N, C-alpha and C positions, 0 to 999 in steps of 0.2 A: 741403338740410335741415340740414347741419352749420354753416350760415351762414358758409361759406368763400367768400372773394371769388373772382371768376372769374380775376383776375390770378394769384392763388396757385395755383389748379388748373392753369392753363396752364403755370406754371413747373415744377410737379411732373411734368406730362405730358412736357414737353420734356426734363427730366432723365432720365426713364426711356427715352425713345426714343434719346437720345444715347448712353447707357451700354449699351444693348442693340443697338447698331449692328452689322450683319453676322450676327446670330444669327437663324436661321430657325426658327420654331416650327412644329410639325406636320410632315407629310411633304412631300417634294418632289413636284411634280406627276408626275414620271416614276417615282416609287418606290411600290411596293406593299408591303403588310404582309408580313413574312417570318416564317414559323413557325420558331422556334429549333430544332426537331427535324427538320424536313423541308425547310426553305427553303434558299436558296443560301448563307445566312450561318450554317448549322448547324455545329456542331463536328464536324470530321472528324479522327479520330486520325491523328497523323503529319503533318498538314498544318500548315505554318507559319502564323503569324499574318499576316493580310492576304492569305493565299493565295486562289486562285480557288475559287469555290464549285462548280467543275465536279467531275465524278466522279473519284475517286482510286483507282488500282489497288491491290489488296491486296498487301502485302509479306510474303513468307514469311521469317521470321527465321532459317531454317535453310538456305535455298537462294538467297536474293536476294543482290544485290551488296553489300548493307550488313550481311550476316550476319557473325558473329564468326568470324574465321579465325585460328587460332593461328599464331604466328610459326614459321618453319622453325627447326629445331634447328641451332644453329651448333656444329660440332665444336670441342672445346677442344684437339685434337691439333695440335701444330706439330712437324713432322719435325725432329729435331736436325740441324743443319748442321755442327756442330763435333765432331771426333772426341773420344772419351773418353780422357783421359790421367790416369795416376796418378803424380803427381810427389812424393808423400809418401815420405819416407825419412830415414834418419839416416846420412849419408855417413861421419861420423866413426866411428860404431859399426861400420859395414861394414868400414872400413879396419882397425880394431882387430881384428876377427874374422879378416880376411885375414892379418894379421901373425901372429896366434896359430896359424892353420892352417899357414902357411908354415913356422913354426918346428917344428911337429910333423912336417911332411913332411921337412924338412931333417935331423931327428934319426933318421929311419927309413931304414935302408939300402935298403929296397925302393922308397922314394919320393923319396929325396934328389935324384935326377936331375931331378925335375919342379919342385922348389922354385925360386922365382925369387930372383935376387940382390938385394942391398941397393939397388942403383940402381933396379931395377924397383919395389921396394916404395916408394921415395921418389917415383917418378913416380905410382904409384897413389895415394899420399898426397895428391897435388895435387887429387884428386877428392873429398876429404873434405867439401867444402862442398856437394856435390850433395844435393838433397833439402831444402835450406834455403831461406830467403827470398831470398837474394841469388843472382844469376846467377853461375855458375862456368864459366870457359872450359875446354874439353876439348881438350888438345893432341894432336897425332898421336902424340907419344912416349908420353904417358900412356895413350892408347887402345891403343896397341900393347902396352904392358906389361900392361894389363888383359886383352887377348886371349890373351896367353900363359898366363894363369891360367885363363881361361874354357875354353880348348881343351886345356890340358895337365894340369890337376889331376884327381885321381880324382873320379868323380861324387859321391861322398858328401861331398866338401869343396868342391864347386863353387858351391853356391847363393849364398854372399855375393858372388862375382864376377858371377854372373848378375844379382843384385839391383843391383849397381853399374852393370852394362850397361843395365839397365832405366832407371835415372836418366840415364845419359849420352845415350842415344838420344832421350830426351824433350826435352833442352835444347840439343843440338848437332847440326849437320849432319855433323860429322867422321866419326862411325861409318858413315854411308851413303857418304860420299865415299871412305872408306878402302878399301872393298871394290870388286872389279871388277864388270864387267857392269852399269854404271850403278847400282851399289850393291845390286843384287838378290842378290849373294852374301851380303849381311848376313842375309837371310832363311835361307839355307842354313846359315850359321854359327850362328845362334840355334837353328835346328831341330836341328842335329847336337849342339851343345854341351849343350842342355837336354834332349834326348831327346823333345822335343815331338811330333815326327812319328812316334815309335815307340810311342805309347801303346796303340794297338789291338793291338799284338803283345806287350804286357805288358813291353816293354823299357824303358819310361820311368820315371824317378825323379820322382814326382809333385810334390815341392817344386821340383825343378829345372824341370820342365815348366811349373809355374805361373809361375815367374820368366820363362821363355822366352815364354809367351803374353803376359805383361804387357809384355815388351820389344817384341814385335811390335806390340802395340796402341800403345805409347808412340812407336814409330818413326814413326807416322803424324802426329806433332805437328809435324815439320819438313817443309818442301817436299821436300827430298832424301830423307828417310826415307819419306814417303808415296809418292813415285814409285818407290822401291825395293820397297816392299811391294806396290804395285799391279802393278809389272812381274812380280812373282813370285806373283801371286794364285792362279794355277792350282796352283802348288807348295803354297801354303798350304792351299787347299781340299782338295787330294788328301791332304795330310799330316794334316789334322784330321778327315777323314771318319770319322764314327762314334766319334771319340775321347771324346766326352762320355759315351758309354754304357760306357766301359771304366774309368772312374775314379770314386772316391768322394769325393775331396777337394772340399769345397764351394767353397773359394777358387779352385781350379783350374777348376771348372765355370764359375764367374763370369768368370774371366779368358778362357776360351775364347769365351764369349758376347760379351765385349767385342771380341775380334778380329773376329767376324762383324759386329757393329754398325759398327765402323770400316771394314771392307771395304764395307759397304752405303753408308756415307757417301761413301767414295771413288768407288764405282760411280756414285752420283748426280752426281758432279762430272766424272768422267773416262770412265765406261763407257757401254755401250749396253744394249739390252733383254736380249741374251743373257747379258751379264755379270750383270745384275741377277737374271735368272731362275736362274742357276747358284747364286748366293749364297742366294737365297730358298728354293730347293729344299732345300739343306743346313740352313738355319735352321729350316725347317718341320719337318724330321725331329728336329732338336735340341729344338725347342719341344715337340713331342709326347712327348718322352721324359724331360723334366726336371721336377722339382717344386721346383727352386731358385728362389725368388721374384726374386732379383737377376738371375739369368740370364733368367728369363721376361720381366722388364721390358725388358731389352736386346733380346731376340729379338722381342718385340712391336713394338719400335721399328724393328727391321730391316724388318718387314712394312710399317710406316707409311712409312718413308723410301723404300723401293723402289716401293711401290704409288702413292705420290704422284708419283714421278719417271717411272715407266715404265708405259705402258698395259698392256703384256703382263704385267707383274708384278701390276698391279691385278686383271686378269682371273684370273690364276693363283692369287692369294692366296686367292680364294674356295674353291679346291680344296685348296691346300696347308696352310692353317692356319685357315680360317674357323671351323670347328667348335671347335677348341681355344681360339681367341681368344674366342669367344662364351662358352664355359664359364668362362674366366678372368675375363671381365667380371662374372660372377655369383659365382664361387667362388674367385677369386684370394686368395692368402694375405695380401696386403697391399693397402692402399688404392691405392697407386701402381700396382700391377699391374692392379687392377680398373679404375681410371680410364683407363689407357693402352689396355686392351683395349676398353673401351666407346667411346673416342674413335676 
C-alpha cells in the first residue's frame, strides 16, 4: 500500500532479525506466569537478590545468630609491675640542714657527744647531688657517716638524715649491701631510727615515720634493696599492722600505702598465694579505714596486682574489699580512684 519495493521490505526485516538475535520474546515454554505477591519470584524480606524462591525461616532479631550482641567490656586496668619510687628531693638543702643541726648539737653540752665531726660532715656532703637529675654514687664511707646521724641524733633532729637515707636507698645498692643478713637489717635500721614500727604504741614521731616509710618503699627500687625488704616482709607487715589508724598525717598515710603496694608488686614477682593473701588482708583493713584518696588509689591497686597474680587472692578479694571498692567506684573522691575501682 505504501508502494515500497519488496527488496526494501526484505532489507528492513533482515536488519530487525539480525539486531534482535538471541532475544526471546514472550515466555519460555517451561515457564509459567508468576504472581509477584505469591509466586516463586515474590519479594521475601531478608532474602538476597537471586535467592531461591523457597520458603525462608523467620529470623528473630533478638535471639537469632544475627542478633546484635554488644562487645564484652574490656577492663582498662593494667596491674602496675614497677614499684613506686619517690626520688624527688633537694640533697643540697638537706646537707645544709644537717650542718645546721650538727652545729646546734655540738654547742649543747647535753648533745655534744652525738654531733658528728667535720670529716663525717664532708662525707655526707658527697650526697648533696641526690634527688637531682644526675646519678650520684653513694660510697660506703658516706653511707656510714649518714648512719651515724640516723641512729645517733635525737629524734627531733633526725628527719633530714632520714630524708637523705630515702634518696640514697632509691639510687644505690650500697645501703642494702652495708647491712647484715642479706641486707634485711636495713629494714630493722629504718624501722628503729624512724619509729615507723612504733606508731600504734604512740611512740613514733610522725615526720620521721613518714621518711622511714618512704625509705622502705624506695629501697625496693634496687635489686638488693628489694630483696632486703622482701626477706623482712613479715617484720614490715607486723610493724605496720594497724599503723594507719593511729596517725593523722596525710603524707604518712600515703607513704604507708606505698609500702603495701610495693610489697604487693614484690609478691607478684617473688611470692606465693600465702604471701599475697597476707598482704591483701592488711591492705583490705587499711582500705576500709582510710578516706585518703592517694592511699585509696594505691590500695585498690594492691587488690588489682594480687588478684591478677594469685587465684586465692582473686577469690578472697571479693570478701576482703569488694564492697569498699564498689563504693569507691561510685563515690571515690577523685576520678583516678573511681576509675581504678571500676576497672
